[in-house]
Structures are given as C-alpha cells and as structure tokens.
mmCIF entry with sequence, helices, sheets and N, C-alpha, C, O atoms, coordinates in Angstrom:
data_MODEL
# 
_entry.id   MODEL 
# 
_entity.id                         1 
_entity.type                       polymer 
_entity.pdbx_number_of_molecules   1 
# 
_entity_poly.entity_id                      1 
_entity_poly.type                           'polypeptide(L)' 
_entity_poly.nstd_linkage                   no 
_entity_poly.nstd_monomer                   no 
_entity_poly.pdbx_seq_one_letter_code       
;(UNK)(UNK)(UNK)(UNK)(UNK)(UNK)(UNK)(UNK)(UNK)(UNK)(UNK)(UNK)(UNK)(UNK)(UNK)(UNK)
(UNK)(UNK)(UNK)(UNK)(UNK)(UNK)(UNK)(UNK)(UNK)(UNK)(UNK)(UNK)(UNK)(UNK)(UNK)(UNK)
(UNK)(UNK)(UNK)(UNK)(UNK)(UNK)(UNK)(UNK)(UNK)(UNK)(UNK)(UNK)(UNK)(UNK)(UNK)(UNK)
(UNK)(UNK)(UNK)
;
_entity_poly.pdbx_seq_one_letter_code_can   XXXXXXXXXXXXXXXXXXXXXXXXXXXXXXXXXXXXXXXXXXXXXXXXXXX 
_entity_poly.pdbx_strand_id                 A 
# 
loop_
_entity_poly_seq.entity_id 
_entity_poly_seq.num 
_entity_poly_seq.mon_id 
_entity_poly_seq.hetero 
1 1  UNK n 
1 2  UNK n 
1 3  UNK n 
1 4  UNK n 
1 5  UNK n 
1 6  UNK n 
1 7  UNK n 
1 8  UNK n 
1 9  UNK n 
1 10 UNK n 
1 11 UNK n 
1 12 UNK n 
1 13 UNK n 
1 14 UNK n 
1 15 UNK n 
1 16 UNK n 
1 17 UNK n 
1 18 UNK n 
1 19 UNK n 
1 20 UNK n 
1 21 UNK n 
1 22 UNK n 
1 23 UNK n 
1 24 UNK n 
1 25 UNK n 
1 26 UNK n 
1 27 UNK n 
1 28 UNK n 
1 29 UNK n 
1 30 UNK n 
1 31 UNK n 
1 32 UNK n 
1 33 UNK n 
1 34 UNK n 
1 35 UNK n 
1 36 UNK n 
1 37 UNK n 
1 38 UNK n 
1 39 UNK n 
1 40 UNK n 
1 41 UNK n 
1 42 UNK n 
1 43 UNK n 
1 44 UNK n 
1 45 UNK n 
1 46 UNK n 
1 47 UNK n 
1 48 UNK n 
1 49 UNK n 
1 50 UNK n 
1 51 UNK n 
# 
_struct_asym.id          A 
_struct_asym.entity_id   1 
# 
_struct_conf.conf_type_id            HELX_P 
_struct_conf.id                      HELX_P1 
_struct_conf.pdbx_PDB_helix_id       AA1 
_struct_conf.beg_label_comp_id       UNK 
_struct_conf.beg_label_asym_id       A 
_struct_conf.beg_label_seq_id        4 
_struct_conf.pdbx_beg_PDB_ins_code   ? 
_struct_conf.end_label_comp_id       UNK 
_struct_conf.end_label_asym_id       A 
_struct_conf.end_label_seq_id        40 
_struct_conf.pdbx_end_PDB_ins_code   ? 
_struct_conf.beg_auth_comp_id        UNK 
_struct_conf.beg_auth_asym_id        A 
_struct_conf.beg_auth_seq_id         4 
_struct_conf.end_auth_comp_id        UNK 
_struct_conf.end_auth_asym_id        A 
_struct_conf.end_auth_seq_id         40 
_struct_conf.pdbx_PDB_helix_class    1 
_struct_conf.details                 ? 
_struct_conf.pdbx_PDB_helix_length   37 
# 
_struct_conf_type.id          HELX_P 
_struct_conf_type.criteria    ? 
_struct_conf_type.reference   ? 
# 
_struct_sheet.id               AA1 
_struct_sheet.type             ? 
_struct_sheet.number_strands   2 
_struct_sheet.details          ? 
# 
_struct_sheet_order.sheet_id     AA1 
_struct_sheet_order.range_id_1   1 
_struct_sheet_order.range_id_2   2 
_struct_sheet_order.offset       ? 
_struct_sheet_order.sense        anti-parallel 
# 
loop_
_struct_sheet_range.sheet_id 
_struct_sheet_range.id 
_struct_sheet_range.beg_label_comp_id 
_struct_sheet_range.beg_label_asym_id 
_struct_sheet_range.beg_label_seq_id 
_struct_sheet_range.pdbx_beg_PDB_ins_code 
_struct_sheet_range.end_label_comp_id 
_struct_sheet_range.end_label_asym_id 
_struct_sheet_range.end_label_seq_id 
_struct_sheet_range.pdbx_end_PDB_ins_code 
_struct_sheet_range.beg_auth_comp_id 
_struct_sheet_range.beg_auth_asym_id 
_struct_sheet_range.beg_auth_seq_id 
_struct_sheet_range.end_auth_comp_id 
_struct_sheet_range.end_auth_asym_id 
_struct_sheet_range.end_auth_seq_id 
AA1 1 UNK A 43 ? UNK A 44 ? UNK A 43 UNK A 44 
AA1 2 UNK A 47 ? UNK A 48 ? UNK A 47 UNK A 48 
# 
loop_
_atom_site.group_PDB 
_atom_site.id 
_atom_site.type_symbol 
_atom_site.label_atom_id 
_atom_site.label_alt_id 
_atom_site.label_comp_id 
_atom_site.label_asym_id 
_atom_site.label_entity_id 
_atom_site.label_seq_id 
_atom_site.pdbx_PDB_ins_code 
_atom_site.Cartn_x 
_atom_site.Cartn_y 
_atom_site.Cartn_z 
_atom_site.occupancy 
_atom_site.B_iso_or_equiv 
_atom_site.pdbx_formal_charge 
_atom_site.auth_seq_id 
_atom_site.auth_comp_id 
_atom_site.auth_asym_id 
_atom_site.auth_atom_id 
_atom_site.pdbx_PDB_model_num 
ATOM 1   N N  . UNK A 1 1  ? 182.135 219.164 88.492  1.00 0.00 ? 1  UNK A N  1 
ATOM 2   C CA . UNK A 1 1  ? 181.699 218.296 87.384  1.00 0.00 ? 1  UNK A CA 1 
ATOM 3   C C  . UNK A 1 1  ? 180.650 217.291 87.898  1.00 0.00 ? 1  UNK A C  1 
ATOM 4   O O  . UNK A 1 1  ? 180.826 216.680 88.952  1.00 0.00 ? 1  UNK A O  1 
ATOM 5   N N  . UNK A 1 2  ? 179.586 217.138 87.153  1.00 0.00 ? 2  UNK A N  1 
ATOM 6   C CA . UNK A 1 2  ? 178.503 216.234 87.541  1.00 0.00 ? 2  UNK A CA 1 
ATOM 7   C C  . UNK A 1 2  ? 178.800 214.825 87.051  1.00 0.00 ? 2  UNK A C  1 
ATOM 8   O O  . UNK A 1 2  ? 179.258 214.628 85.925  1.00 0.00 ? 2  UNK A O  1 
ATOM 9   N N  . UNK A 1 3  ? 178.535 213.860 87.903  1.00 0.00 ? 3  UNK A N  1 
ATOM 10  C CA . UNK A 1 3  ? 178.754 212.460 87.539  1.00 0.00 ? 3  UNK A CA 1 
ATOM 11  C C  . UNK A 1 3  ? 177.544 211.956 86.759  1.00 0.00 ? 3  UNK A C  1 
ATOM 12  O O  . UNK A 1 3  ? 176.511 211.617 87.336  1.00 0.00 ? 3  UNK A O  1 
ATOM 13  N N  . UNK A 1 4  ? 177.695 211.914 85.420  1.00 0.00 ? 4  UNK A N  1 
ATOM 14  C CA . UNK A 1 4  ? 176.585 211.533 84.540  1.00 0.00 ? 4  UNK A CA 1 
ATOM 15  C C  . UNK A 1 4  ? 176.145 210.085 84.797  1.00 0.00 ? 4  UNK A C  1 
ATOM 16  O O  . UNK A 1 4  ? 174.952 209.783 84.829  1.00 0.00 ? 4  UNK A O  1 
ATOM 17  N N  . UNK A 1 5  ? 177.127 209.199 84.979  1.00 0.00 ? 5  UNK A N  1 
ATOM 18  C CA . UNK A 1 5  ? 176.812 207.787 85.226  1.00 0.00 ? 5  UNK A CA 1 
ATOM 19  C C  . UNK A 1 5  ? 175.971 207.617 86.478  1.00 0.00 ? 5  UNK A C  1 
ATOM 20  O O  . UNK A 1 5  ? 175.029 206.825 86.507  1.00 0.00 ? 5  UNK A O  1 
ATOM 21  N N  . UNK A 1 6  ? 176.327 208.375 87.522  1.00 0.00 ? 6  UNK A N  1 
ATOM 22  C CA . UNK A 1 6  ? 175.571 208.294 88.772  1.00 0.00 ? 6  UNK A CA 1 
ATOM 23  C C  . UNK A 1 6  ? 174.144 208.780 88.587  1.00 0.00 ? 6  UNK A C  1 
ATOM 24  O O  . UNK A 1 6  ? 173.202 208.201 89.127  1.00 0.00 ? 6  UNK A O  1 
ATOM 25  N N  . UNK A 1 7  ? 173.995 209.860 87.811  1.00 0.00 ? 7  UNK A N  1 
ATOM 26  C CA . UNK A 1 7  ? 172.650 210.386 87.547  1.00 0.00 ? 7  UNK A CA 1 
ATOM 27  C C  . UNK A 1 7  ? 171.807 209.386 86.778  1.00 0.00 ? 7  UNK A C  1 
ATOM 28  O O  . UNK A 1 7  ? 170.625 209.204 87.071  1.00 0.00 ? 7  UNK A O  1 
ATOM 29  N N  . UNK A 1 8  ? 172.424 208.728 85.780  1.00 0.00 ? 8  UNK A N  1 
ATOM 30  C CA . UNK A 1 8  ? 171.699 207.734 84.980  1.00 0.00 ? 8  UNK A CA 1 
ATOM 31  C C  . UNK A 1 8  ? 171.280 206.557 85.859  1.00 0.00 ? 8  UNK A C  1 
ATOM 32  O O  . UNK A 1 8  ? 170.154 206.070 85.760  1.00 0.00 ? 8  UNK A O  1 
ATOM 33  N N  . UNK A 1 9  ? 172.198 206.101 86.723  1.00 0.00 ? 9  UNK A N  1 
ATOM 34  C CA . UNK A 1 9  ? 171.881 204.984 87.615  1.00 0.00 ? 9  UNK A CA 1 
ATOM 35  C C  . UNK A 1 9  ? 170.740 205.366 88.559  1.00 0.00 ? 9  UNK A C  1 
ATOM 36  O O  . UNK A 1 9  ? 169.831 204.572 88.799  1.00 0.00 ? 9  UNK A O  1 
ATOM 37  N N  . UNK A 1 10 ? 170.795 206.594 89.091  1.00 0.00 ? 10 UNK A N  1 
ATOM 38  C CA . UNK A 1 10 ? 169.738 207.062 89.992  1.00 0.00 ? 10 UNK A CA 1 
ATOM 39  C C  . UNK A 1 10 ? 168.407 207.156 89.252  1.00 0.00 ? 10 UNK A C  1 
ATOM 40  O O  . UNK A 1 10 ? 167.366 206.782 89.791  1.00 0.00 ? 10 UNK A O  1 
ATOM 41  N N  . UNK A 1 11 ? 168.443 207.652 88.028  1.00 0.00 ? 11 UNK A N  1 
ATOM 42  C CA . UNK A 1 11 ? 167.218 207.783 87.236  1.00 0.00 ? 11 UNK A CA 1 
ATOM 43  C C  . UNK A 1 11 ? 166.610 206.411 86.945  1.00 0.00 ? 11 UNK A C  1 
ATOM 44  O O  . UNK A 1 11 ? 165.391 206.248 86.980  1.00 0.00 ? 11 UNK A O  1 
ATOM 45  N N  . UNK A 1 12 ? 167.459 205.432 86.658  1.00 0.00 ? 12 UNK A N  1 
ATOM 46  C CA . UNK A 1 12 ? 166.966 204.072 86.406  1.00 0.00 ? 12 UNK A CA 1 
ATOM 47  C C  . UNK A 1 12 ? 166.326 203.497 87.653  1.00 0.00 ? 12 UNK A C  1 
ATOM 48  O O  . UNK A 1 12 ? 165.272 202.864 87.588  1.00 0.00 ? 12 UNK A O  1 
ATOM 49  N N  . UNK A 1 13 ? 166.982 203.725 88.809  1.00 0.00 ? 13 UNK A N  1 
ATOM 50  C CA . UNK A 1 13 ? 166.458 203.205 90.075  1.00 0.00 ? 13 UNK A CA 1 
ATOM 51  C C  . UNK A 1 13 ? 165.091 203.832 90.378  1.00 0.00 ? 13 UNK A C  1 
ATOM 52  O O  . UNK A 1 13 ? 164.143 203.133 90.737  1.00 0.00 ? 13 UNK A O  1 
ATOM 53  N N  . UNK A 1 14 ? 165.007 205.145 90.231  1.00 0.00 ? 14 UNK A N  1 
ATOM 54  C CA . UNK A 1 14 ? 163.744 205.852 90.477  1.00 0.00 ? 14 UNK A CA 1 
ATOM 55  C C  . UNK A 1 14 ? 162.668 205.360 89.516  1.00 0.00 ? 14 UNK A C  1 
ATOM 56  O O  . UNK A 1 14 ? 161.517 205.176 89.913  1.00 0.00 ? 14 UNK A O  1 
ATOM 57  N N  . UNK A 1 15 ? 163.033 205.148 88.260  1.00 0.00 ? 15 UNK A N  1 
ATOM 58  C CA . UNK A 1 15 ? 162.083 204.645 87.277  1.00 0.00 ? 15 UNK A CA 1 
ATOM 59  C C  . UNK A 1 15 ? 161.546 203.274 87.646  1.00 0.00 ? 15 UNK A C  1 
ATOM 60  O O  . UNK A 1 15 ? 160.359 202.990 87.480  1.00 0.00 ? 15 UNK A O  1 
ATOM 61  N N  . UNK A 1 16 ? 162.444 202.422 88.153  1.00 0.00 ? 16 UNK A N  1 
ATOM 62  C CA . UNK A 1 16 ? 162.038 201.076 88.544  1.00 0.00 ? 16 UNK A CA 1 
ATOM 63  C C  . UNK A 1 16 ? 161.094 201.134 89.737  1.00 0.00 ? 16 UNK A C  1 
ATOM 64  O O  . UNK A 1 16 ? 160.074 200.445 89.763  1.00 0.00 ? 16 UNK A O  1 
ATOM 65  N N  . UNK A 1 17 ? 161.436 201.959 90.726  1.00 0.00 ? 17 UNK A N  1 
ATOM 66  C CA . UNK A 1 17 ? 160.579 202.114 91.908  1.00 0.00 ? 17 UNK A CA 1 
ATOM 67  C C  . UNK A 1 17 ? 159.220 202.675 91.505  1.00 0.00 ? 17 UNK A C  1 
ATOM 68  O O  . UNK A 1 17 ? 158.181 202.219 91.982  1.00 0.00 ? 17 UNK A O  1 
ATOM 69  N N  . UNK A 1 18 ? 159.241 203.682 90.609  1.00 0.00 ? 18 UNK A N  1 
ATOM 70  C CA . UNK A 1 18 ? 157.995 204.302 90.152  1.00 0.00 ? 18 UNK A CA 1 
ATOM 71  C C  . UNK A 1 18 ? 157.113 203.276 89.442  1.00 0.00 ? 18 UNK A C  1 
ATOM 72  O O  . UNK A 1 18 ? 155.894 203.281 89.614  1.00 0.00 ? 18 UNK A O  1 
ATOM 73  N N  . UNK A 1 19 ? 157.721 202.400 88.648  1.00 0.00 ? 19 UNK A N  1 
ATOM 74  C CA . UNK A 1 19 ? 156.967 201.361 87.947  1.00 0.00 ? 19 UNK A CA 1 
ATOM 75  C C  . UNK A 1 19 ? 156.298 200.428 88.957  1.00 0.00 ? 19 UNK A C  1 
ATOM 76  O O  . UNK A 1 19 ? 155.128 200.080 88.805  1.00 0.00 ? 19 UNK A O  1 
ATOM 77  N N  . UNK A 1 20 ? 157.044 200.027 89.986  1.00 0.00 ? 20 UNK A N  1 
ATOM 78  C CA . UNK A 1 20 ? 156.483 199.147 91.020  1.00 0.00 ? 20 UNK A CA 1 
ATOM 79  C C  . UNK A 1 20 ? 155.328 199.828 91.738  1.00 0.00 ? 20 UNK A C  1 
ATOM 80  O O  . UNK A 1 20 ? 154.296 199.207 91.993  1.00 0.00 ? 20 UNK A O  1 
ATOM 81  N N  . UNK A 1 21 ? 155.500 201.106 92.063  1.00 0.00 ? 21 UNK A N  1 
ATOM 82  C CA . UNK A 1 21 ? 154.444 201.854 92.756  1.00 0.00 ? 21 UNK A CA 1 
ATOM 83  C C  . UNK A 1 21 ? 153.202 201.939 91.880  1.00 0.00 ? 21 UNK A C  1 
ATOM 84  O O  . UNK A 1 21 ? 152.083 201.759 92.360  1.00 0.00 ? 21 UNK A O  1 
ATOM 85  N N  . UNK A 1 22 ? 153.402 202.214 90.592  1.00 0.00 ? 22 UNK A N  1 
ATOM 86  C CA . UNK A 1 22 ? 152.260 202.302 89.677  1.00 0.00 ? 22 UNK A CA 1 
ATOM 87  C C  . UNK A 1 22 ? 151.529 200.971 89.563  1.00 0.00 ? 22 UNK A C  1 
ATOM 88  O O  . UNK A 1 22 ? 150.299 200.941 89.541  1.00 0.00 ? 22 UNK A O  1 
ATOM 89  N N  . UNK A 1 23 ? 152.275 199.871 89.491  1.00 0.00 ? 23 UNK A N  1 
ATOM 90  C CA . UNK A 1 23 ? 151.653 198.549 89.413  1.00 0.00 ? 23 UNK A CA 1 
ATOM 91  C C  . UNK A 1 23 ? 150.851 198.261 90.670  1.00 0.00 ? 23 UNK A C  1 
ATOM 92  O O  . UNK A 1 23 ? 149.726 197.766 90.602  1.00 0.00 ? 23 UNK A O  1 
ATOM 93  N N  . UNK A 1 24 ? 151.447 198.577 91.834  1.00 0.00 ? 24 UNK A N  1 
ATOM 94  C CA . UNK A 1 24 ? 150.785 198.324 93.105  1.00 0.00 ? 24 UNK A CA 1 
ATOM 95  C C  . UNK A 1 24 ? 149.502 199.138 93.221  1.00 0.00 ? 24 UNK A C  1 
ATOM 96  O O  . UNK A 1 24 ? 148.458 198.614 93.610  1.00 0.00 ? 24 UNK A O  1 
ATOM 97  N N  . UNK A 1 25 ? 149.585 200.420 92.881  1.00 0.00 ? 25 UNK A N  1 
ATOM 98  C CA . UNK A 1 25 ? 148.404 201.290 92.933  1.00 0.00 ? 25 UNK A CA 1 
ATOM 99  C C  . UNK A 1 25 ? 147.347 200.801 91.949  1.00 0.00 ? 25 UNK A C  1 
ATOM 100 O O  . UNK A 1 25 ? 146.156 200.807 92.259  1.00 0.00 ? 25 UNK A O  1 
ATOM 101 N N  . UNK A 1 26 ? 147.783 200.378 90.761  1.00 0.00 ? 26 UNK A N  1 
ATOM 102 C CA . UNK A 1 26 ? 146.846 199.855 89.767  1.00 0.00 ? 26 UNK A CA 1 
ATOM 103 C C  . UNK A 1 26 ? 146.100 198.634 90.279  1.00 0.00 ? 26 UNK A C  1 
ATOM 104 O O  . UNK A 1 26 ? 144.892 198.509 90.077  1.00 0.00 ? 26 UNK A O  1 
ATOM 105 N N  . UNK A 1 27 ? 146.813 197.735 90.939  1.00 0.00 ? 27 UNK A N  1 
ATOM 106 C CA . UNK A 1 27 ? 146.182 196.532 91.498  1.00 0.00 ? 27 UNK A CA 1 
ATOM 107 C C  . UNK A 1 27 ? 145.183 196.906 92.585  1.00 0.00 ? 27 UNK A C  1 
ATOM 108 O O  . UNK A 1 27 ? 144.068 196.385 92.620  1.00 0.00 ? 27 UNK A O  1 
ATOM 109 N N  . UNK A 1 28 ? 145.594 197.819 93.479  1.00 0.00 ? 28 UNK A N  1 
ATOM 110 C CA . UNK A 1 28 ? 144.709 198.228 94.568  1.00 0.00 ? 28 UNK A CA 1 
ATOM 111 C C  . UNK A 1 28 ? 143.447 198.889 94.036  1.00 0.00 ? 28 UNK A C  1 
ATOM 112 O O  . UNK A 1 28 ? 142.348 198.618 94.519  1.00 0.00 ? 28 UNK A O  1 
ATOM 113 N N  . UNK A 1 29 ? 143.604 199.756 93.042  1.00 0.00 ? 29 UNK A N  1 
ATOM 114 C CA . UNK A 1 29 ? 142.447 200.428 92.445  1.00 0.00 ? 29 UNK A CA 1 
ATOM 115 C C  . UNK A 1 29 ? 141.536 199.405 91.775  1.00 0.00 ? 29 UNK A C  1 
ATOM 116 O O  . UNK A 1 29 ? 140.313 199.488 91.896  1.00 0.00 ? 29 UNK A O  1 
ATOM 117 N N  . UNK A 1 30 ? 142.124 198.444 91.073  1.00 0.00 ? 30 UNK A N  1 
ATOM 118 C CA . UNK A 1 30 ? 141.328 197.406 90.422  1.00 0.00 ? 30 UNK A CA 1 
ATOM 119 C C  . UNK A 1 30 ? 140.522 196.591 91.418  1.00 0.00 ? 30 UNK A C  1 
ATOM 120 O O  . UNK A 1 30 ? 139.344 196.314 91.194  1.00 0.00 ? 30 UNK A O  1 
ATOM 121 N N  . UNK A 1 31 ? 141.161 196.203 92.524  1.00 0.00 ? 31 UNK A N  1 
ATOM 122 C CA . UNK A 1 31 ? 140.468 195.434 93.561  1.00 0.00 ? 31 UNK A CA 1 
ATOM 123 C C  . UNK A 1 31 ? 139.336 196.263 94.172  1.00 0.00 ? 31 UNK A C  1 
ATOM 124 O O  . UNK A 1 31 ? 138.233 195.767 94.398  1.00 0.00 ? 31 UNK A O  1 
ATOM 125 N N  . UNK A 1 32 ? 139.637 197.537 94.431  1.00 0.00 ? 32 UNK A N  1 
ATOM 126 C CA . UNK A 1 32 ? 138.633 198.425 95.024  1.00 0.00 ? 32 UNK A CA 1 
ATOM 127 C C  . UNK A 1 32 ? 137.430 198.590 94.102  1.00 0.00 ? 32 UNK A C  1 
ATOM 128 O O  . UNK A 1 32 ? 136.285 198.540 94.551  1.00 0.00 ? 32 UNK A O  1 
ATOM 129 N N  . UNK A 1 33 ? 137.694 198.787 92.810  1.00 0.00 ? 33 UNK A N  1 
ATOM 130 C CA . UNK A 1 33 ? 136.609 198.945 91.832  1.00 0.00 ? 33 UNK A CA 1 
ATOM 131 C C  . UNK A 1 33 ? 135.765 197.672 91.757  1.00 0.00 ? 33 UNK A C  1 
ATOM 132 O O  . UNK A 1 33 ? 134.536 197.742 91.734  1.00 0.00 ? 33 UNK A O  1 
ATOM 133 N N  . UNK A 1 34 ? 136.416 196.519 91.717  1.00 0.00 ? 34 UNK A N  1 
ATOM 134 C CA . UNK A 1 34 ? 135.678 195.248 91.675  1.00 0.00 ? 34 UNK A CA 1 
ATOM 135 C C  . UNK A 1 34 ? 134.806 195.089 92.912  1.00 0.00 ? 34 UNK A C  1 
ATOM 136 O O  . UNK A 1 34 ? 133.655 194.660 92.826  1.00 0.00 ? 34 UNK A O  1 
ATOM 137 N N  . UNK A 1 35 ? 135.375 195.443 94.075  1.00 0.00 ? 35 UNK A N  1 
ATOM 138 C CA . UNK A 1 35 ? 134.649 195.308 95.330  1.00 0.00 ? 35 UNK A CA 1 
ATOM 139 C C  . UNK A 1 35 ? 133.427 196.211 95.355  1.00 0.00 ? 35 UNK A C  1 
ATOM 140 O O  . UNK A 1 35 ? 132.348 195.785 95.768  1.00 0.00 ? 35 UNK A O  1 
ATOM 141 N N  . UNK A 1 36 ? 133.587 197.460 94.913  1.00 0.00 ? 36 UNK A N  1 
ATOM 142 C CA . UNK A 1 36 ? 132.472 198.408 94.865  1.00 0.00 ? 36 UNK A CA 1 
ATOM 143 C C  . UNK A 1 36 ? 131.391 197.914 93.904  1.00 0.00 ? 36 UNK A C  1 
ATOM 144 O O  . UNK A 1 36 ? 130.200 197.989 94.207  1.00 0.00 ? 36 UNK A O  1 
ATOM 145 N N  . UNK A 1 37 ? 131.817 197.406 92.739  1.00 0.00 ? 37 UNK A N  1 
ATOM 146 C CA . UNK A 1 37 ? 130.837 196.880 91.776  1.00 0.00 ? 37 UNK A CA 1 
ATOM 147 C C  . UNK A 1 37 ? 130.075 195.701 92.368  1.00 0.00 ? 37 UNK A C  1 
ATOM 148 O O  . UNK A 1 37 ? 128.863 195.590 92.188  1.00 0.00 ? 37 UNK A O  1 
ATOM 149 N N  . UNK A 1 38 ? 130.787 194.813 93.079  1.00 0.00 ? 38 UNK A N  1 
ATOM 150 C CA . UNK A 1 38 ? 130.132 193.658 93.706  1.00 0.00 ? 38 UNK A CA 1 
ATOM 151 C C  . UNK A 1 38 ? 129.105 194.125 94.734  1.00 0.00 ? 38 UNK A C  1 
ATOM 152 O O  . UNK A 1 38 ? 128.009 193.571 94.824  1.00 0.00 ? 38 UNK A O  1 
ATOM 153 N N  . UNK A 1 39 ? 129.472 195.159 95.515  1.00 0.00 ? 39 UNK A N  1 
ATOM 154 C CA . UNK A 1 39 ? 128.515 195.688 96.488  1.00 0.00 ? 39 UNK A CA 1 
ATOM 155 C C  . UNK A 1 39 ? 127.299 196.270 95.782  1.00 0.00 ? 39 UNK A C  1 
ATOM 156 O O  . UNK A 1 39 ? 126.165 196.090 96.227  1.00 0.00 ? 39 UNK A O  1 
ATOM 157 N N  . UNK A 1 40 ? 127.545 196.970 94.675  1.00 0.00 ? 40 UNK A N  1 
ATOM 158 C CA . UNK A 1 40 ? 126.448 197.615 93.957  1.00 0.00 ? 40 UNK A CA 1 
ATOM 159 C C  . UNK A 1 40 ? 125.465 196.604 93.383  1.00 0.00 ? 40 UNK A C  1 
ATOM 160 O O  . UNK A 1 40 ? 124.261 196.858 93.345  1.00 0.00 ? 40 UNK A O  1 
ATOM 161 N N  . UNK A 1 41 ? 125.981 195.441 92.930  1.00 0.00 ? 41 UNK A N  1 
ATOM 162 C CA . UNK A 1 41 ? 125.071 194.445 92.347  1.00 0.00 ? 41 UNK A CA 1 
ATOM 163 C C  . UNK A 1 41 ? 124.630 193.407 93.376  1.00 0.00 ? 41 UNK A C  1 
ATOM 164 O O  . UNK A 1 41 ? 124.030 192.391 93.026  1.00 0.00 ? 41 UNK A O  1 
ATOM 165 N N  . UNK A 1 42 ? 124.933 193.672 94.656  1.00 0.00 ? 42 UNK A N  1 
ATOM 166 C CA . UNK A 1 42 ? 124.408 192.830 95.734  1.00 0.00 ? 42 UNK A CA 1 
ATOM 167 C C  . UNK A 1 42 ? 125.220 191.595 96.029  1.00 0.00 ? 42 UNK A C  1 
ATOM 168 O O  . UNK A 1 42 ? 124.679 190.620 96.551  1.00 0.00 ? 42 UNK A O  1 
ATOM 169 N N  . UNK A 1 43 ? 126.505 191.600 95.714  1.00 0.00 ? 43 UNK A N  1 
ATOM 170 C CA . UNK A 1 43 ? 127.356 190.456 96.013  1.00 0.00 ? 43 UNK A CA 1 
ATOM 171 C C  . UNK A 1 43 ? 128.152 190.738 97.274  1.00 0.00 ? 43 UNK A C  1 
ATOM 172 O O  . UNK A 1 43 ? 128.383 191.892 97.634  1.00 0.00 ? 43 UNK A O  1 
ATOM 173 N N  . UNK A 1 44 ? 128.570 189.667 97.942  1.00 0.00 ? 44 UNK A N  1 
ATOM 174 C CA . UNK A 1 44 ? 129.549 189.800 99.005  1.00 0.00 ? 44 UNK A CA 1 
ATOM 175 C C  . UNK A 1 44 ? 130.520 188.630 98.884  1.00 0.00 ? 44 UNK A C  1 
ATOM 176 O O  . UNK A 1 44 ? 130.483 187.891 97.900  1.00 0.00 ? 44 UNK A O  1 
ATOM 177 N N  . UNK A 1 45 ? 131.379 188.460 99.871  1.00 0.00 ? 45 UNK A N  1 
ATOM 178 C CA . UNK A 1 45 ? 132.418 187.435 99.763  1.00 0.00 ? 45 UNK A CA 1 
ATOM 179 C C  . UNK A 1 45 ? 131.847 186.021 99.755  1.00 0.00 ? 45 UNK A C  1 
ATOM 180 O O  . UNK A 1 45 ? 132.505 185.099 99.274  1.00 0.00 ? 45 UNK A O  1 
ATOM 181 N N  . UNK A 1 46 ? 130.629 185.829 100.280 1.00 0.00 ? 46 UNK A N  1 
ATOM 182 C CA . UNK A 1 46 ? 130.047 184.491 100.312 1.00 0.00 ? 46 UNK A CA 1 
ATOM 183 C C  . UNK A 1 46 ? 129.302 184.162 99.026  1.00 0.00 ? 46 UNK A C  1 
ATOM 184 O O  . UNK A 1 46 ? 128.809 183.045 98.865  1.00 0.00 ? 46 UNK A O  1 
ATOM 185 N N  . UNK A 1 47 ? 129.213 185.122 98.109  1.00 0.00 ? 47 UNK A N  1 
ATOM 186 C CA . UNK A 1 47 ? 128.558 184.855 96.837  1.00 0.00 ? 47 UNK A CA 1 
ATOM 187 C C  . UNK A 1 47 ? 127.529 185.921 96.509  1.00 0.00 ? 47 UNK A C  1 
ATOM 188 O O  . UNK A 1 47 ? 127.352 186.888 97.250  1.00 0.00 ? 47 UNK A O  1 
ATOM 189 N N  . UNK A 1 48 ? 126.862 185.731 95.398  1.00 0.00 ? 48 UNK A N  1 
ATOM 190 C CA . UNK A 1 48 ? 125.888 186.705 94.936  1.00 0.00 ? 48 UNK A CA 1 
ATOM 191 C C  . UNK A 1 48 ? 124.481 186.260 95.300  1.00 0.00 ? 48 UNK A C  1 
ATOM 192 O O  . UNK A 1 48 ? 124.161 185.071 95.274  1.00 0.00 ? 48 UNK A O  1 
ATOM 193 N N  . UNK A 1 49 ? 123.654 187.227 95.638  1.00 0.00 ? 49 UNK A N  1 
ATOM 194 C CA . UNK A 1 49 ? 122.271 186.901 95.994  1.00 0.00 ? 49 UNK A CA 1 
ATOM 195 C C  . UNK A 1 49 ? 121.355 187.041 94.801  1.00 0.00 ? 49 UNK A C  1 
ATOM 196 O O  . UNK A 1 49 ? 120.525 187.948 94.741  1.00 0.00 ? 49 UNK A O  1 
ATOM 197 N N  . UNK A 1 50 ? 121.512 186.135 93.850  1.00 0.00 ? 50 UNK A N  1 
ATOM 198 C CA . UNK A 1 50 ? 120.665 186.215 92.642  1.00 0.00 ? 50 UNK A CA 1 
ATOM 199 C C  . UNK A 1 50 ? 119.269 185.681 92.905  1.00 0.00 ? 50 UNK A C  1 
ATOM 200 O O  . UNK A 1 50 ? 118.336 185.978 92.160  1.00 0.00 ? 50 UNK A O  1 
ATOM 201 N N  . UNK A 1 51 ? 119.121 184.883 93.977  1.00 0.00 ? 51 UNK A N  1 
ATOM 202 C CA . UNK A 1 51 ? 117.838 184.239 94.217  1.00 0.00 ? 51 UNK A CA 1 
ATOM 203 C C  . UNK A 1 51 ? 116.740 185.278 94.424  1.00 0.00 ? 51 UNK A C  1 
ATOM 204 O O  . UNK A 1 51 ? 115.582 184.918 94.641  1.00 0.00 ? 51 UNK A O  1 
# 
C-alpha cells in the first residue's frame, strides 16, 4: 500500500524547492540581461559614457 500522505508531503516539498530554483534562475537571468544591455549601450559599473 502506498502512503498517500507521504507522497503529498514530498510533492509539496519538491514544489517549494522548484519555486525557489525558478526564482533564483529568474533573478540571475534578469541580472545577466541587464548587464549585457549595459555593455551594449556602453555602460559599466562606474556609470554610462554619454559624454
């Protein structure tokens, strides 16, 4: 007999971990995209060279 409660608890745990992983990856991708865009328009960490 399969323990349904245990499966549900495991599924919830995996879902929570998956959500955290997705958030983390989303943040990293967002930072990477911003950084690439800044490089493309001639910016760096010290500011933009609009002059």
